[in-house]
N, C-alpha and C positions, 0 to 999 in steps of 0.2 A: 698850429698857432698862427694867428693872423698878424702879419708884420705891418705895423702902423708907422714905423719910422725909427730912426736912431737919433737921439738927442745928445749933444755934447754940452757939458755945463762946466762952469768954473769950479776949481777945487776949493774955493772958499766955502765954509760950512753954512753960510746963510744964503738962501736962494729960493726961488719958486721953480719947482720942476715943471717942465712942460709935458705934453702928451707923448706917449711912447709905450713900449712893452719891454718885458724882460728878455734879454738875449742870453743864451747859454754860454757865457764866457766867465772867466774867473771873476768873482768867486762862485758863480752859479753853474759851473759844469756839473752834470748829473742832477739838474734841477728836478725836483719831484712835485713841488707845489708852490704857487705864488699867489699873493692876494694884496692888492693895493700898493705894489712896489714897482719901480722902474729899474731896468738894467741898462747901462750905457756901454758904448763900444769899447771903452777902456776897462770895463769890468766892474765899475762902481755901481753900488746899489743905493737907492734913495726912495722916498715916498712919492707916489703919484699925486698930482694936484687934486685929483678927484677921489682920493682915498677916503674911505669912510671914517667917521670919528671913532675913537677908541671906546670900547665898552666902559661904562662908568666905573667898573671895578678897577680899571687901570689908571684912572685919573682923567682930568678934563683936557684931553688932547684933541685938537681939531681934526687931525689925520692919524691914521694908523695903518700898518700893513705888516705882512710877514712872508717868509718863504722857508721852505724845507729843501735841503739839498744833501747829496751824499758825498762824503769824503772818499778819496782813493783808499782802497783796502791796503792795509799794511800787514804783510804776511807774518804770521807767528808773533804778533805783537800783542802784549797785554797791557801796555801803558803808552799813552800818547800825550804829546804836548799840543794844545790847541792855541794857535796864534791868529789874531785878526788885527787889522789896521782900520781905524774908524775915527771920524770926527763926530762929536756929540755936542752940538751947540747948547747953550743954556736954554731951558724950556723944552728940550726934547729928551728922548730916552731911547736906549737900545738894550735889548735883552738877547743874550746869546746862550743857547742851550745845546746840549749834546746827548745823544743816546746811541745804543748799539744793540744788535742782536747776536747772540752766540750760536744759535742753531738755525738761523735763517727764517724763523717764523715768529717766535715770541720776542717782543721788544722789551728791553729793560726800561724803567721809567726815565724820563728826561732828567738830566742834571742841569739845573737852571741857574741863570745869571752868572755864567762863568766869565772871569776876567781873562784878558789876553795873557797867554803864557801859562795858563792852568795845566797841570799834569793830572790826567784822569787815568785811574787804574781800573781794569775790568777783571772779573773773576775767571776769565778765559780769553782765548783769542777771538775777537769779534769777526763775524762774517761780513757785517756791514756796519758802518758808522755814519750817522746823519747829524747835521747841525740845523738849528732853527734860529732864524733872525726875526725879531719882533721890533719894528721901528715905530716910534710915536713922535709927532711933532705938531706945530701950529700951522697957520695958513701959509707962512713964508719960510719957516725953517724946518729942516729934516736932518736926522742923522745921515751920514754918508759912510757906507762901508766900502773900503777899497779892496780888501782881500781877506780871505779865510783860508788857513792851511793847517795841516797837522804833520807831525814828525814823530817817529818812535822816540821814547825817552827812557832813560835809566834813573832819572832823578826821583826823589821821594814824591809820592802822590800827594797832591793837595785836595783831590776829590776822589771818592771811591764809588764805583757803581756796584750795586748789590743785586745779585741774581737770586731767584727763588730757589729754595732748597728742593732737591728732586722729590722729597717726600711731602712737600708743603701742600696743604689744602688751602684754597683761597679763603681768607678770613671773612667772617660775617659779623656785622655789628648792627645793633638796633639803635636807630637814630630818628630824630625828627626830620621830616622832609616836607617840601612845599611844591605845589604845582607851578610850573614856569610857562606862562603864556607867551607874550611878546611876539606874536605872529608878525612876520615882516622884519623883525629885528635880526641882528647879526651876532653870532656867537664868537667866542675867542678864536676859533679856528677858521672864521670866515663863512661859516654855514648860515644861509638865510633861512630863518625859522618859518616853515610852512604850517598850515593848519594840521592838527593831529600829529605833531612832530614827536619822534621817538629818540630821545637823547637825554643825558643828564649833565648837570653842572656839579663839579666837585671843587672844593676850595684849595686847589693846588695846581699850578701850571705844569707840574711834573707828570701829569697823566692825561693831558689833553691829546686826543687822537687827531690825526690829519683830517682835513675837510673831506667828509664822505667816507673816511676810513673807520676801522674798528680795532685799532691796536690795543686800546684800553677800554674794557667793557665792565659793566656791573650787572649783577642779577638782583632785581628788586622783588621782594616777596611781601605780600600783604593778604592776610586772611586766606591762605591757601592758594592764591593766584600769584603767578610769577612771570617776569619778563626780563629778557636780556637786551641791554641797549648800550650804545657807545657813549664815551665821555667826550662832549664837544665844547663845553663851556667851563668857565672858572667862576667860583663863588659858592654861596651868596655873600658871606661875610668876610672872606679872606681869599688871598691868592697864594698862601703859603702854609696852610694848615693840613699837613699830611698826617691826619690822625690815625690812619690805618697802619702806619709803619711802627715797628718795634722801637727803632731809634728815630724819634721825630726831629726834623730839622727846624720847622717853624715855631713850635712851642714845646721844647724839650722838657719843660717842667711839668707838663700834663701827661697823664698815663695814656697808654695806647687805647684807642677806641673811644676816647672821650673828646669830642670835638671842642674846639676853643669856644665857639658861640654857646654850646651847651654849658660849659664851665662858667662862662660869663653870666648866662641867664639864671642857672640853677644855684650857682655857688658864689656869685658876685666877683668872679675872676676878673682882674684888671679893671675893677670899677664898672663892670658890665659893658666895657668898651671893646669893640673888635677893631680889626684893621680899617673897617669901613664905617665906624661910628657905633652908636649905642645899639645894643642888642635888645630890640623890643619884643621879639619872639625868637625861639631857637629854631634853626633849620640848617642842617649840615649837608643838604643836597637839594638842588632844584631838579624837577622832573618834567619833561615835555608832556603836552596835553595828550598825545596819542597813547603814551604809556600810562599816564596817571588816570585818565578817564576811561579810555577804550580797553586797555589791557588789564589794568588792575581794578577798575571799577570803583575808584575812590571818589566820593562825593564832596568831601571838604577840600579846602585849599591847603590844609596842612594836617599831617598825621604822623604816627609812628610807623616805620617800615623796617624791614630787615634788608640790608644791602651787603652783597658779597662782592669783593674786589677780585674779579676773575683773572686779572693779569698776574696775580700773586701766587697762583697755584692751581691745582685741579678743582673743578667745580664740585662742591659738596653734594650736588644732586646726581652726580655721575656714579654714585655707589660708594661703598666703603673703600677709602683710599689705602694704599700701602703705607706701612709705618716703618720708621727707622729702627732697625733691630738694635742699634747701639744706644738708644735712649733708655735710661733706667726707669723712667715713668712713661706710661701711655695715658695721656689726658684726653678725655672726651668732653668737649664743650657742647652745651645744649644748642648752640647755633652752628654746629659743625655737621659734616656728612655722616658722622657715626652716631648721631642722635635722631630718634624718630618719635613722633607723637601722633596719636590716632585722630585727634580732632583739631583742625586748623584754627578753631576759635579759642585755643588755649590762651589763658591770660598771661600778662607779663608783669614784672615788678615795676615799681615806680621808676621813672626815667633815671638812669645812672646808678641803680642799686643792684647788688649781686656781684658775684665774682666776675671780673672783666666787665663790670657795669651792667650786667643783665642777668635775669633769672626768669623762669616761667613759674606760674602758680595755678592752682585749681581749687575749687571748693570740694571738700571731702563728702563722701556719702558712705553709709554703712550697708546699704542694700545693693547687691550686685546688679540688680535689674536697673538701677538708677545710674550706674557708672557710665560716663561718657568720655573719659580720658585715660589713656594708657600711654606711658612714655617708656623709651628704652635707650640705654647707652650700650652701644654694641661695636667695639673697636675690632679692627682686623689685626689681631695680635701677631707679631712677627715670629714668636717662639713659644713652644709649649713650656709649661712649668707651673710652679706655685706662685700666686700673686696675692699681695695684700691689697684689699679693695677699700677705697675711701669715696665718700660723697661729700660734696660741699653744701651746707645748709646756710643760706644767707640770713642776715638780720636786716629785713626790709620792712617798710610800713605796710600794714595790711588792715583792711576793714574788719577782718575776723581774727579770732584767736588762732594760734598756730597749732597744728595737730600734734598730739602726744603719742599717736599710734600709727605712724606711717608704715606701710608694708612694702619692704623691698624684697624682690624675688631675684635670687642669683642663680642663673643658669650656668653651671660650670661643666667640667668634663664628665662628672659622675651623675648629674641630674640637677634638680631644682631645689633650692633651699630658701625659706622665707626668713627674713630678719626684720624684727620690729624696731623702730627707731622713734624716739621722742624728739621731734624737731623743735618743740618749744623749749627744751632744756639743753639740747646738744646742737651747737652751731659751729660754723667754721668747717674745717676738714674733719669729718667724723669717720672712724674706722668701722667697716662692716665685718671684717674677719679675713682669714686667709683661705684661699680656694684654689683648686687645680684647674687649669685651662689648657685646652689644645691650642695649637697655632690656628690662625684663621678667625673667622667672624661668627662661629657657632655659639660662643658664649656671650652673655650680656647681663646687665642689671636692669630690672624692670620695676617701675613704680607707677601707680595710677592714683585716681581720686578715691578709690576704695580703701577705707581706713577703719580703724577701730573706733573712731569718733566722727560723727557727722557734723556738717556745718562749720568746719574749721578750714584753715588754709594749709595746703601741702605745697612744698617748694620743690622745684626741679632745677638744679643748678649743675655744676660740673661733677664729673666722676673721674677717678683715676685708678689705673692698675699699676702696682709697683712690684716688679718681679723680684722674687726672693732668690738671692745667689745660691 
């Protein structure tokens, strides 16, 4: 690090900071990353005079900067109190965030906008705990952070960090996404966008990776092509829409997997207004040019893609995941790692329709030679036994009539059985019968476009195995 000098300033909250660099003193001991901020000899942190403007999603701030630093490890502690001392003049802003890793490799999401004195509970003893300061100000005024510290606490938690279940599969959602150009612009983590950039923006500060890092990544899939890229920016329409979480913090009245801007556009939610204004078209993720054009081969500026939140569990493309033997039901989602389809050009339901807001569809044929699509729900069952099987048939708009002669093939312990189902008349969770299965992934339910009636729509949604006691 090049030493440009040490600048002392008044403790008054309104000032113009001069040139200088960050020094590793309190609160920046164990500094990991800094961008647009100055550290002073007495340990205070403020914005540099030449700091870049804030991204428009954070407001009209003339200057912005951030740093990430590590707190001292507190042995055998599962609950800490975070304290900080700061001046925040009118017209400026300070965001203080915290995260931890329990295993030394996978980071929990950031807990954002913590007040001083917040007590954070972790689901185990963290190996490392980091904090992130995001400062925003005008040409003359900056927040001033004097100290950041943590102590073990036995007080009731005011915030709870949530770890992924050991059996969790990273969830996949079908959303509208857009290409993000902005070459030469700066992302929320300070990354300068080059040509052919490979990163994404998601609408929550809770999963922004460090600059150049990959703590939070997504897998994007489009027509059989796939790419894994880090989350570097926040947006497009919100900075608090964690639509991938079971318990949402930004918009808890919306169901999981249904982004706020989609609800605004398709359903008139909040008068079609988002955090950042009127939703003129839905997009729950921006994607850099290198991923959008070069890796996925997308020609438009906006389209539907499947996005997998990889920090939340195992990659569904890594093979059939292990399943929790204590669960009474084993559900296979058509966007999970236990579902397979033979043709990447499989159709999808109208945006937002189906169980968990999505289903696949195909046009039926009656001639086997014309069949182009076979799908399979194939869980890695944790125990042998008899299972009641169910499939979900959605009620979604379709240009064609719904098939009355779908052909489900059940491969169980004893062989294959075909079950005919009238999807036009039987919707919701429909039982297929009771069948014996071995443990493992040898058994499955299979359905294709081959049916007893041609030219209709056949639906592929969720399936579930319910073990008989």
